[in-house]
C-alpha positions in Angstrom: -19.0 -20.1 -11.2 -18.2 -23.4 -9.4 -15.1 -23.6 -7.3 -13.2 -25.9 -9.7 -13.7 -23.4 -12.6 -11.4 -20.7 -11.2 -7.9 -20.4 -12.6 -6.0 -18.3 -10.1 -6.2 -18.1 -6.4 -4.9 -14.9 -4.8 -4.0 -15.2 -1.1 -3.7 -13.0 1.9 -0.8 -14.5 3.8 -0.5 -13.2 7.3 -3.5 -14.4 9.3 -4.8 -16.6 6.5 -1.8 -18.9 5.9 0.6 -17.8 8.6 -0.4 -17.7 12.3 0.8 -14.2 13.1 -1.0 -14.1 16.4 0.6 -17.3 17.6 4.0 -16.1 16.3 3.8 -12.8 18.2 2.6 -14.4 21.4 5.4 -16.9 21.3 7.9 -14.1 21.0 6.3 -12.2 23.9 6.4 -15.3 26.2 10.0 -16.0 25.2 11.3 -12.4 25.3 9.4 -11.4 28.5 8.7 -14.6 30.3 7.4 -12.9 33.4 5.0 -10.7 31.6 1.6 -10.4 33.4 -0.3 -9.7 30.2 -3.0 -12.0 28.8 -3.0 -13.0 25.1 -6.1 -11.0 24.5 -4.6 -7.9 26.1 -1.5 -8.1 24.0 -3.4 -8.8 20.7 -5.8 -6.0 21.4 -3.0 -3.5 22.1 -1.3 -4.7 18.9 -4.5 -4.3 16.9 -4.9 -0.7 18.1 -1.3 0.1 17.3 -1.6 -1.2 13.8 -4.8 0.8 13.2 -2.9 4.0 14.1 -2.6 6.5 11.3 1.2 6.5 11.9 1.5 2.8 10.9 4.2 2.1 8.4 5.3 -0.7 6.1 4.7 -4.2 7.6 6.4 -5.9 9.3 9.0 -3.2 9.9 6.2 -1.4 11.6 6.3 -4.0 14.4 9.1 -2.0 16.0 6.9 1.0 16.3 4.1 -1.2 17.6 6.3 -2.6 20.4 7.2 0.9 21.5 3.5 1.7 21.6 2.3 -1.5 23.3 5.0 -1.9 25.9 4.3 1.2 28.0 0.6 0.7 27.8 0.8 -2.9 29.1 3.7 -2.4 31.6 6.2 -4.4 29.4 9.9 -3.5 29.3 10.6 -1.3 26.3 13.9 -1.2 24.4 15.0 -1.0 20.8 16.3 -4.6 21.1 12.9 -6.0 22.2 11.2 -4.0 19.4 13.6 -5.3 16.7 13.1 -8.8 18.2 9.3 -8.6 17.5 10.0 -7.5 14.0 12.6 -10.3 13.4 10.4 -12.9 14.9 8.5 -13.2 11.7 11.1 -15.6 10.5 9.8 -18.1 13.1 6.1 -17.4 12.7 4.4 -20.8 12.0 2.0 -21.7 9.3 -1.5 -22.8 10.4 -1.5 -26.6 10.8 -3.5 -27.1 7.5 -1.8 -24.5 5.3 1.1 -26.4 3.7 -0.9 -29.5 2.8 -4.0 -27.5 1.6 -1.8 -25.3 -0.6 -0.3 -28.4 -2.2 -3.7 -29.8 -3.0 -4.9 -26.5 -4.4 -1.8 -26.1 -6.5 -2.8 -29.2 -8.5 -5.7 -27.2 -10.0 -4.8 -23.5 -9.7 -2.1 -20.9 -10.1 -1.4 -19.5 -6.6 -0.5 -15.9 -6.1 0.3 -14.0 -2.8 -1.2 -10.6 -2.1 0.4 -9.8 1.2 0.7 -6.6 3.1 4.1 -7.9 4.2 7.3 -6.6 2.7 9.4 -8.8 0.4 12.0 -9.8 3.0 9.2 -11.1 5.3 7.4 -12.8 2.4 10.6 -14.8 1.6 10.4 -16.3 5.1 6.7 -17.0 4.8 7.1 -18.6 1.4 9.7 -21.0 2.8 7.6 -21.8 5.8 4.7 -22.7 3.5 6.8 -24.9 1.3 7.2 -22.5 -1.6 3.9 -23.4 -3.3 3.3 -20.1 -5.1 3.5 -19.3 -8.8 3.8 -15.6 -8.2 4.9 -13.7 -5.1 3.4 -10.2 -4.7 4.2 -8.0 -1.7 3.3 -4.5 -0.6 6.7 -3.4 -1.9 5.6 -4.5 -5.4 2.2 -2.9 -5.2 3.5 0.2 -3.5 0.4 0.1 -1.2 -1.4 -2.0 1.3 -4.8 -3.6 1.3 -7.6 -2.5 1.6 -6.3 -0.1 -1.1 -8.1 -1.0 -4.4 -4.8 -0.3 -6.3 -3.3 -3.5 -4.8 -6.1 -5.5 -6.4 -5.7 -3.8 -9.7 -1.9 -4.3 -9.6 -2.3 -8.0 -8.9 -4.9 -8.4 -11.7 -2.5 -6.7 -14.1 0.3 -9.1 -13.1 -1.6 -12.4 -13.4 -3.4 -11.2 -16.5 -0.1 -10.3 -18.1 1.6 -13.5 -17.1 -1.2 -16.0 -17.9 -4.1 -14.2 -19.6 -6.5 -14.7 -16.8 -9.3 -12.2 -16.2 -10.9 -11.0 -13.0 -13.7 -13.6 -13.4 -11.0 -16.3 -13.3 -9.8 -15.1 -9.8 -10.9 -16.3 -6.4 -9.5 -14.1 -3.6 -8.8 -16.1 -0.4 -8.4 -14.2 2.9 -9.1 -14.0 6.6 -9.4 -10.3 7.2 -12.7 -8.7 6.7 -11.0 -5.3 7.0 -8.1 -5.8 4.6 -9.6 -8.1 2.1 -13.2 -9.3 2.2 -15.0 -6.0 2.1 -12.9 -4.3 -0.6 -12.7 -7.4 -2.8 -16.5 -7.7 -2.8 -16.8 -4.0 -3.6 -14.5 -4.5 -6.6 -16.6 -7.4 -7.9 -14.0 -10.1 -7.1 -15.2 -13.5 -6.0 -14.2 -13.9 -2.5 -13.5 -16.7 -0.1 -13.4 -16.0 3.6 -11.2 -18.3 5.8 -12.6 -17.5 9.2 -9.6 -18.6 11.2 -10.9 -17.2 14.5 -14.3 -18.9 14.3 -13.9 -20.7 17.6 -12.4 -17.7 19.4 -13.9 -14.5 20.9 -13.1 -11.1 19.6 -10.9 -9.9 16.8 -7.5 -10.8 18.2 -4.8 -9.0 16.2 -7.0 -8.3 13.2 -8.3 -4.7 12.6 -12.1 -4.7 13.1 -14.6 -3.7 10.4 -18.2 -4.2 9.4 -19.0 -7.7 8.3 -19.2 -8.4 4.5 -20.8 -11.6 3.3 -18.3 -13.5 1.2 -19.1 -15.7 -1.8 -17.5 -18.7 -0.1 -17.0 -19.2 3.7 -14.8 -21.8 5.4 -13.1 -22.1 8.7 -9.9 -23.5 7.4 -7.9 -23.7 4.2 -8.3 -27.5 4.3 -12.1 -27.0 4.0 -11.6 -25.0 0.8 -9.4 -27.7 -0.6 -12.0 -30.3 0.3 -14.8 -28.3 -1.3 -12.7 -28.0 -4.5 -12.1 -31.7 -4.7 -15.7 -32.5 -4.0 -16.8 -30.2 -6.8 -14.4 -31.9 -9.2 -15.6 -35.3 -8.2 -19.2 -34.3 -8.6 -18.7 -33.0 -12.2 
């Protein structure tokens, strides 16, 4: 299927549309300005904390993460600092291309979130992104987090019930190989990988996993919007 033939785009939000790494690092530098911790050290410690089997609903779980990260990195630890990391999600920025690219894509597709964030955080992200979505789905709605296959079944049921679209009409757009690309390919969902960290070393704050080859691969959301418009023009 050509890009312009899809009907509904489902989106991972945190890491694909919202720069959670930049948001967390901005909080760290503001809250602990004298911290002698590199960006990579902080993101690596965060990644390990989130991969812990004790991880809870996101982003409430950021409080637990701070308490795990702080002693390991020699950072001050307090309930106030931990809550501050959680609450910082309200200020996390969109990637520079996200808002405009979503506007362009919304001209041709229904846009649906499939985020592992809770509803309260998604409300902030939606506002930051200019409220472009036709349907907002959070982990509270699905009662699970990706890579749980039940989230994808839940989302399919919602957009099929609302608009009659089938799985073949869906392109899933995401940054995380672990949370999205691997499982969506296993489920037979056409998948678009937005490789946000293409110019950076390591995995940053994203949980590591084996590489799954996506159906489409771009470095930015703007590149996806460009490809859609090129496909439309060529038809």
